[in-house]
C-alpha positions in Angstrom: 217.1 45.3 257.2 215.0 46.3 254.2 213.3 43.6 252.2 214.7 42.7 248.9 212.2 43.6 246.1 210.5 40.7 244.5 210.9 40.0 240.8 207.4 41.3 240.2 208.2 44.5 242.0 211.4 45.0 240.0 209.5 44.3 236.7 206.8 46.8 237.8 209.5 49.4 238.5 211.1 48.8 235.1 207.8 49.3 233.3 207.1 52.5 235.1 210.6 53.9 234.5 210.4 53.0 230.8 206.9 54.6 230.6 208.1 57.7 232.3 210.9 58.2 229.7 208.5 57.3 226.9 205.9 59.8 227.8 208.4 62.6 228.0 210.0 61.6 224.7 206.7 60.9 222.7 203.9 62.4 224.7 201.0 60.7 226.4 199.1 60.0 223.1 202.2 58.9 221.4 203.0 56.3 224.0 201.2 52.9 223.7 201.3 50.0 226.1 202.7 47.6 223.5 205.6 50.0 222.8 206.4 50.5 226.5 206.3 46.8 227.2 208.6 46.1 224.2 211.0 48.8 225.2 211.1 47.3 228.7 211.9 43.9 227.2 208.6 42.4 228.2 205.6 40.9 226.4 202.4 42.9 225.9 200.4 40.2 227.6 202.2 40.7 230.9 200.9 44.3 231.3 197.7 43.6 233.2 199.6 41.6 235.8 201.0 45.0 236.9 198.4 47.6 236.1 194.6 47.6 235.9 194.6 50.1 233.0 196.8 52.3 230.7 195.8 55.3 232.8 197.0 53.6 236.0 200.4 53.2 234.3 200.4 56.8 233.0 199.7 58.1 236.5 202.6 56.1 238.0 204.8 57.2 235.1 203.9 60.9 235.7 204.7 60.5 239.4 208.0 58.8 238.6 209.0 61.3 236.0 208.3 64.2 238.3 210.1 62.6 241.2 213.1 61.8 239.1 213.4 65.3 237.7 212.9 66.9 241.1 215.5 64.7 242.7 218.1 65.8 240.1 217.2 69.5 240.6 217.2 69.1 244.4 220.6 67.4 244.4 222.1 70.2 242.3 220.7 72.8 244.7 222.1 70.8 247.8 225.6 70.7 246.2 225.6 74.5 245.6 227.8 76.7 247.8 226.0 78.5 250.6 223.8 81.3 249.3 223.9 80.1 245.7 221.1 77.6 245.7 218.7 79.9 243.7 221.3 80.6 241.0 222.1 76.9 240.8 218.5 76.0 240.4 218.1 78.4 237.5 221.4 77.3 235.9 220.7 73.6 236.2 217.2 73.8 234.9 218.1 76.1 232.0 221.2 74.2 231.0 221.8 72.8 227.5 222.2 69.4 229.0 218.7 69.5 230.5 217.3 70.9 227.3 218.6 68.0 225.3 217.6 65.3 227.9 213.9 65.3 227.1 213.3 61.7 228.1 215.0 62.3 231.5 214.2 65.9 232.2 211.3 67.9 233.6 208.0 66.3 232.6 206.2 69.6 232.7 208.4 71.1 230.0 207.8 67.9 227.9 204.1 67.3 228.6 202.5 70.5 230.1 200.5 71.3 227.0 199.0 67.8 227.0 198.1 67.7 230.7 194.6 69.2 230.5 193.5 66.3 228.3 194.6 63.6 230.7 192.5 61.6 233.2 192.2 63.0 236.7 194.6 60.4 238.2 197.3 61.5 235.8 196.7 65.2 236.4 196.7 64.6 240.1 200.1 62.9 240.0 201.6 65.7 237.9 200.1 68.4 240.1 201.7 66.9 243.1 205.1 67.1 241.5 204.5 70.7 240.3 203.7 71.7 243.8 206.9 70.0 245.0 208.9 72.0 242.4 207.3 75.2 243.6 208.1 74.3 247.2 211.8 73.8 246.2 211.8 77.2 244.5 210.2 78.8 247.5 212.9 77.5 249.8 215.6 79.0 247.5 213.8 82.3 247.0 213.3 82.6 250.8 217.0 82.0 251.4 217.8 84.6 248.8 215.4 87.4 249.9 215.7 86.8 253.7 213.1 86.7 256.4 211.8 90.3 255.9 209.9 89.3 252.7 206.3 88.3 253.2 205.2 84.7 252.6 202.9 85.9 249.8 205.7 87.8 248.0 207.9 84.7 248.2 205.1 82.5 246.9 204.4 84.8 244.0 208.0 85.1 243.0 208.4 81.3 243.2 205.3 80.8 241.0 206.7 83.3 238.5 210.1 81.6 238.6 208.8 78.1 238.0 206.6 79.3 235.2 209.5 81.2 233.6 211.8 78.2 233.8 209.3 75.8 232.3 208.3 78.3 229.5 211.9 79.0 228.6 212.7 75.3 228.4 209.7 74.6 226.2 210.7 77.4 223.8 214.3 76.3 223.7 213.2 72.8 222.8 210.6 73.9 220.3 212.9 75.7 217.9 214.9 73.9 215.2 217.9 76.2 215.3 220.6 75.4 217.9 221.8 79.0 218.1 218.3 80.2 218.9 217.8 77.5 221.4 221.0 78.5 223.2 220.1 82.2 223.0 216.7 81.5 224.7 218.4 79.6 227.5 221.1 82.1 228.0 218.8 85.2 227.9 216.4 83.5 230.3 219.1 82.6 232.8 220.5 86.1 232.7 217.1 87.7 233.2 216.1 85.4 236.1 219.5 85.9 237.8 218.9 89.7 237.7 215.2 89.7 238.6 214.6 86.8 241.0 215.6 86.7 244.7 
């Protein structure tokens, strides 16, 4: 029987979850420890009982954000009818719902341009999740193209797919016109459905 998490573990988890949403919503530099603790319903003074530094929290938050987004994407793909996993991945990622859900969505689309300025521990956590997303894409591309395609071709197509998904979502979120945002998502979905797999 699994052990019941302690109060400290539950509080730690709440701080990480709050931070993972805050960094996606406000960016790494726009997210302070005091703000995270307040949003989590805790005092600032309790922070160091859970983390040795802000960067330690940011690394855990990056890991959590990536895991959460990948879990949702993976669940959507698993629920797809046989042979439609790749199309479902594209449609789920480039949906209007995902576009609007910045604080709960893909951290790379929300934070990618800031990543090169982060500490190695934060970048390492994010890189692990990017690799996991590429691996998920590779599984779906492989199923779509079949066993005759080379591993290198599947890998290259998967890298291009993930890059295109993230880039399209960044652009759709960047513009201040809803019609243009929808057009970016729709055009990107159509293009990827026609050219990938």
